N, C-alpha and C positions, 0 to 999 in steps of 0.2 A: 820348703814350699808351703805357702799359705793356702788353706781351703776356705772358700767363701760359699755360703748357702743363703740364698734369698728366700723370703717368704712374705706373705701378706697380700699377694695379688688376689684378684677375683673379678666378679662381674658387678658393676655398679651402674646406676642410672646417671645420666648427665646432671652435673651439679653436685654429685656426691663426693665422698672422700674415702681415701684409703691410706693406710700407713704401711710402707714397705720396711722390712728389716733385712739386714745382711749380717749374718753371724760369721765371724772369722775364727779359725783355729789353726794351730801350727805356727803362728807368729803373732806377736803383740803388734797391734795396729797403731799404737800411739805415736810412732815416729813418722807415719806415712800420710801423705795426701791420699784421699780416697774419692772415688768418682761414682756417679750413676750414669748409665747409658740406657738407651732403649732402641728397639728395632721393631718397626711396624712391618706388616706383611708386604713383601715386594720392595722394601726399601732398605737403604744402608743403615747400619747401626749409627746412632747419633748421640752426641753428648747431651746430657740433661743438667747435671749439677756436679760441683766439685767442692770439697771442704778441706781446709788446711789440717795439719796434724793435730793441732790443739783445739780445733773447732772455731777459731777466732775469725777466720776469713772464709767466705762462701762466694760462689759464682754460679750463675744460672744461664742457660740458654734463654733467649728473649721470650720464647713462646710459653715458658712456665713461670716467669718472674711474677711475683705477687700471688702465685697460687701454690707453688711447691716450696717446701722447706727441707733442706738437707741438714742433718745433725748427726752427732756421734756420741757414744758413751764409751770412752776408752777403757774404763774400768770393767765394762761388760764385753769389750772387744767387738762392738756392734755398731754398724752404720744404719741410719734411718733415712727415709724419704717420706715426709708427710705431703700428701697430695690432696688439695682441696679444689672445689669448683671444677671437677673433672669434666672433660669434653670428649666426644667421640674420637677426635683426632689424637687423644692421648693413648688410645688403644695400641698396645705394643707388648713385647716381652721386655721386661726391665732387668738390667744386669748391674751388679756392682763390680767395681774394679779396684785392685790394689797392685800397682806396678804392672807386671805381666800376667797377673792371675785374674781369672774371671769365675763368677759363679755360674750355675746352670740356668739362671733366669727365673723370673716369676711373671706369669701372664696377667696383664691388666686389660680388661675389656669394659668399655664404657658404651652403654646403649643410649640411643637418642630418644 
């Protein structure tokens, strides 16, 4: 079973940037597609971004295209999410995912 630990969240003003990290242990991530999801207060958890096992293919939900970049460093067993031009509607707990495993999440709060 893989363990996932997210970090890098925080409070930022609208227009600001954050970089989230997801450190994996217990399994080498290099063979797996990995995902970022988020859950805003009172809403369902939603897909944010996906990256192929070698990092060559990425896919984003429409609302973050051009602002967020998903990446990975398989040598460090770590997934990233670079978030630029943050908006209040990006406020949520952000989770990384590998198959059926989830991290505990990291809170991102964007003030207007």
